[in-house]
N, C-alpha and C positions, 0 to 999 in steps of 0.2 A: 765366870762370862768371857765368851771368846769375840775375837775381831767381828765374826759374823755377825755375832748378837747386836753388836753395838751399830750396824750398819742399818741405816732407815730402809723401813718395808713400804715399799708402795701399796696402799691399799685403795686407792682411787680407780674405779674403773675404766674409765677413759684412759688414764695415765697406763694404768698395765695392758690395755689394749694397743694404745701406741708403741710401747716398749717391745709387746709381741710382735707386732707387725714390722717393727724394726729390725729384730733379730731374724726375723724370715727374710727380709730384703736382704740383711747381710748373708745370710746362708745362700742365696739364690746368686749373690755377686759371685761366688766362687766359678758358678759356671762361666759368667761372663770374661773372668780372668783366663779360664781353659779356653774358650773361643778366641780369643787376642792371642795366645800362643800358637793354638793351631794354625789360625789365619797368616799370621806372621812367618810360621815355619815353613810353610807350605809354598808362599810368595816369595821367600828369599832364598830358596834350595837353588836356583840357577844363577846365582850372581856369582858363585866362586870362579877363581879365587877374589877376593876383596880386601879392602883396606879400609878402615875406620879413621874419621878425622875429626878431631874435635878442637874448639875453640870458642872464644866469647861470641854471643850474641849480639853484642854491642859495638862491634868493630865496624866502623863506617867503610864504605867502599873506596874511597880514596886512601885508606890507612895501607902502608908498607905491608902490615900482616896479613890483611885482604888478599893483597896481590900476590904476597908469597905463597898462601895457602891455595891461590888459584893455579899458579903456576905448578905447585906439589900435584895437586889434585890431575892437572892435565897430564903432566908426565907419567904418574901412575896408570891413568887410564888408557894411553898412548902404550904402554908398556903391557896391558892386557889386564889390569886391576879394576874391578868394579869398585866405587868409591862412595863408601857409608857415610852419611853426614847425619845432624840432627834435624835435618830438614827445614829449618828456620834461616833468620836473617844472619849477618855477619860473616864468621869466618865457616858458619854452615853454609851459606850460601855461596861463598867464594869456593869450597870444596866441591860443592854440586855444580856450580857453574863451570870449573875446569875441567869437571870428568864428562860434563853434557857435552862438550865440542870436542871431546877425545873420541876414543875409539871404543871404550868400555860403557857400561850401565854407570848411571848416576843415580844412587839410591837414598833417598831421605825417610828416616825413622821419626817422624813428626810425633810431637807429644801435644796434647790440649791443656793449656794454661789460662789461666784467668786474664793474663796480660803478658806482654812480650813477644810470646811465639806466633809467627804466621808462617805459613809455608811459603819457601821461594820457588819460582817458576823453573827451575833447572833441574826437575826431577824425571828420570825414564820409568824409575820405580817409587813410589809413595806408599807409605804406610803409616797410619797414623794410631797411636796409642793412648789409652786413657791411664795406664798405669806406667809410672816410672820404672819399676823394678822389671816388668814384662821387656820392655823398651830395652834396658840395661843387658839384659842376658842375650838379646838378639845383636846387640854391639859385639858382644864378646865372641858368642857362638860362631857369626860368621864372619871374624876378622883373621886373615893370616898375619896382621901387623897393625899398630896401633901408631897413628901421628897424632900428637898433642901440641896444638899450638897454643899461644897466649890466651888465657881466659881467666874465668872465675869459678865460683863455686861449683858450677855445673861440670865444668871441664876438671877440675880437681877431683870431682867425685868420680868420673868416668875412670881416670888416671888411678886413682887409690884404689877403685873396684878391681880394675885388671891386675893391679900388683897385688892386691888380696888374694884373688883366686891362683894366680901364678905362685906365688909365695907359699900357700897351703896345698898346693897340689889338685886342687879343683877344677883348673884349667889346663890346657895344655901351654908350653911357653912360645910367647910369640914375641917378637922383637917391638920394642915400645921406643918411640922417638920423641923425644923434647925439642922441639924447634924453636930457637932462640936462647943463645947460651946466656946472654944478658938477663933475659926475663925470669930463666930459670935458676939461675947461679945461687940467689939467694935461699931458695928451699933446699937445693941439693947439699948447700954448706949446713943447713940446719939438720937436716938428716943425717949426715955424716958426723958432725960436731955434736948432735944432741941424742938423736934416736940411735944411731949406732954406738955412741959412747957410752950412753947409759943403759945399753944391753936391750933396748926396745925392739931392735932389728937387728940381723945379723950385716956386717959389713958388705958382705956378698950381695946383699938383696939389692944394692944399688946397681950392681950390675946388670939388673933386668932393664934399667934404662939406659939409653943413648943420648946426647945432646949433639944435635947437628944445626948446622945453619944453612947448608946448600942443598936445594931441592933434588938435585941429581944424587946427591950420597946417599938419600933415602931410599931411591930405586935400586941403587947399586947393592946396598946394604940388606936390602930384603931378597934380592935373588941370591947373594953370598949366603945368607940365612939359611936357604931352603936349597942350594945347590946339589947338597948330598943326601938329602930325602925327598925332594919334591913336596908339591903342595897337598896333597891328598892326604885326608887324615889316616893314621894306623888304626887298627881294630880296637886298641887299648885308648887312643883318643877318643874314637867314636863314643865309646863307654864313658869314658870322661865328660864329653859335652852333655849327657843325657843326665849328669848329677849337679849342672851349674845352677 
């Protein structure tokens, strides 16, 4: 007897019809996902060069992290970079607000959630996603740099996603800035003393991230990173972006 033989078999006609309808709905959902990618790709083509900023949705407006994110975003916007955030409250709002009052577009990649997320009013370009994975692709695909403010699971998710894509060669190398040396020091020590020491990562992988505390240093470092090659994608990088 195989495992398949041991599985319960549905014989009730109503239950069978319900299961069949669910499978059909699940198949059609693929087209919804395709439409989400197409719409977002077309809307975001004109925002280059852009910098994605991440951070906690729970940071209040009077917190130093909020004010720091707003300052960074304003400097990036005035320097000619569109600023992309998650479109919600907290650090996301601060990033959009700083860019909104700057010279370049403020972009919000919003996500539909049962709680916590609501769009902030500081968005020149607003795109709403149903699926986290489609939204994450757009963050990476359209970014010439990542600015990672203090945050929780969502922020760590975006950070490790970018690190994984760059480490594995699935995405081009872009500068990644961790803002707040005190906040990130414990994680970096663990990565160095545990992940690297136990050969889970190469010690050189840690060089993919830079720790910064000063807003101006971020803008200067981005320009320095691209000064010899420009912001335009090479043909090889364009092909790479198609495989994200």
